[in-house]
N, C-alpha and C positions, 0 to 999 in steps of 0.2 A: 504492499500499500504506500501511496505516496505521501509522505508528509504534508501537511499545513504548511504552505510558506506566506511570505510578506506580500506578494502579491495576488494571491487571494484573498489575503484580508483586504486588501485596498480595493480589489473589485466588488467585494462582498459590502464594504461599506458604502461602496457608491450607490449601489443598486438599493440597498437597504433605506438609506436617507432620501435617495429620491422619493420611494414610496412613502415615508414618514413626512416628507414635507407637503405632499399632496393629499396625504390622511385628513379627513375633515376633523377628526379629533384631537390627533397630533400635530397639525400643521401650526396651528396659531402659537404652540408652546415653543416650537424651534424658530420661529420666525424673529425671535430675539437675537440669533447669530446673525452677524453681521459680514463676516468674511468667511465662507463655505470652504473656500480653499486651505485657508489656514487651519479652520475647524477640522476638516477632515483629516489632514496632517495630522493633527492631536491626536485624533480618534484613530488613526492607524498606529500611532504611537502606543496608545493605550491599550489597542487590542493586542498589537505585537507583544507587550510585555504580559499581559493576561494569558494570552495561548501559548507562544512562544518562550516566555519567560527571559526574552531579549533586554529587561530593564532599560528598555528606551523611554518610558514613560515618567517623568518628574512632578507631576500635577497630583491637584485633589479633586479629582470627579464629583466628589459629594459635597464638596464645599459649595461648587457651581450649582449644583442643583439645588443645595438651600436658598443660594441667591435668590432663585425662580420660584419659591418652594410656592408662593400665592397661585400659579400659574398651573400648578400642577393636582391632578384628582387622582384619588386611589385607582378608579378602574382605567386608568390610563398605563399604567402598567402591565395590565392584562393585554391590552391594545399594543403595546411596545413589541412583547414577548410573542404574541400572535405574528407578527409581521416580520420579527426577528427570525423566528422556527421557519415561516414559509420560505425565505431568503434563502436561510442557509440549507435547506433543504434540496432548494432549487439548483444551487451553483455548486456545491461542495458535496463531498463524498460522504457515505452514513457516518463514518466515524468522526470527521471531522464537524460535522452537521451536531451532531450529540455533543461533542465535546464544547463547542461552542453554545449550544442551547443550554446545556449545564452552568455553566460558566454564567452566562446571560442571567438565568433565574437565580442565582446565587447574588448577582450584582443587586437584580431589582428587588430582592426579598430584602438585602440590607439598607438599601436606599429608601424602600417603604417604610421600613422599620423608622429610621431615621426623620423620615417626613411625617407620619401619621402614628407613631409609637406603635405600630403594628406590621407585622409582615403581610402584605395584602395579596400576594402570589404564593405560590407553593414551589415549595424546591422540589426538584427531583427524590427519590428515595437515595440516600447514599449507600454505597455498595462496594463491597472489597474485591470484585471480580473486575472492574474497569475502572483506570485513572480518571480524575474528573479533568487531571490536566496532564501534559507529555510535553516535555522540552522539546526544542529542536535538537538535530546531534550537533555534538561539541567534538572537535579533536584538540590534539595535541597544542596548537596555535589559537584554537577559539575556545578553548574553556574561560568563562568567566572568572576575574580575579576572585569574585565574591563565594565561589565554590572552593578555591584553592584556599580562604583562608578559614579558620574555625567559626562556625556560623550554626545556626539552629531554624529549623521549620519548625510551623505549628502540626503539621498534618502528617502523615505516614509517608516514605516517600521509596521509590526504589531505584536503585543507580543500577542502570543495565550496561555492561560493556558490549558493544557490537564488535568490535576491533580491536585486537593488542590489548595492553592491560594497563590498569592503574593502580596507583598505593591507596588504599580508603585507611583512613586515621578517626579513629572514633572516641580518643581520647587526648588528651593534652600531652601525654607522654607516651614514649614507645613506640617499634619500629613500624607500626601499621599492619594491615592486611593487605596480601594481592590479590586484587579479584582480574580475572582471566576474561578473555573473549568467550562471550557465549554463558556467561555467569552474570549473578546480580549482588548487590547488597541491599537488605531492607536495615531501612533508618526509621527508630519511631519516634513520633512526635518529640519535638524539644530536646533532642540529642545532640549534644554539641559535637560536628563533623567536619572534615574537610576531606579533598581529594588533592594529592598528588601526582604529576605527570613524570612518567620516568621513562615513558617510551613512546611513539606513536600509537594512537589511541582514537577510538570512534564511542564516545560512550550518550547515552541521556538519559533523563530522570525523569519518572514517574510519580504522581502524588494522587493519594488514596484518602479517602476519607475513615476507613476503617481498616484495622491490620490485613494486607492484602494477602499473608500468610494464611489465612481463614479458610483462604477456597481451595489451598492444595490439600489442608488437615481436612476440609470436610471430604474432597475427593478421597482422600485415601480411606475415610473411615467408609465409605460407599463400599469402595476396593475388598473391603474384608467384611464387608456384611453378609 
C-alpha cells in the first residue's frame, strides 16, 4: 500500500474546503478567512503534522476557533465531519481515509468540548488492532531529531524497522537494544525512550489507543482454544 503523502493531503484539502465554502451551513463561518492561499498552506502544515508526524505546524488551531466561537454551532461539527469523510473516501485509499477520518473525529471532539463543554461528536471506538496514526517512513538521514532525543508520548507506540537496524534506548543509561529489519519495539505510554542511528535503515512509528500486543495475545488464546 502506498503511504499517504503531502501532495495527497494538499489535493484533499483543496477539494474539501471548496465544498465547505460552498456549503450553506459552514460557508458563512469560513468567510472570515481573508487569504485562502495562505490558509491552505497552514492547513497543509497542520494535517502534515497530524497525519505524517512531520512537525511542520507550529500554531494553535483551538485558539483560532475560540476567537470565532460566536459563529460556531454544535451541529456544525457533524456537518464538517460528514463532508470530510465523504471527501476522504472519494480521494484516498481505504486505509488513508480511515486514518484521517479517525483523526478528524478526535479533533472535532476536542474542539467541541472546549467550545461547548461537551463532545458533540462521537469518536470512533478505540482499537488495539489498527493504529490511529502512522508516521512517514524515516531513514538514517531524515529521522527527526526529537526521536533521537529522550522523549515520551501519551499513547502506545510501535517502532517498526522496515530495513536495516536501529538502536532503541528505553532508559537514560545502558547500551540500548538492537531492533533489526522486520522486527519492532513496543513502547508503553509516557515511557522515556529514544532511537540511535547506527547504520542505514528505514523505520516508521505507529500509534495506538490501547496496548497493541493485546491483539497478538488474543490470537494466541484463540489458537489454543
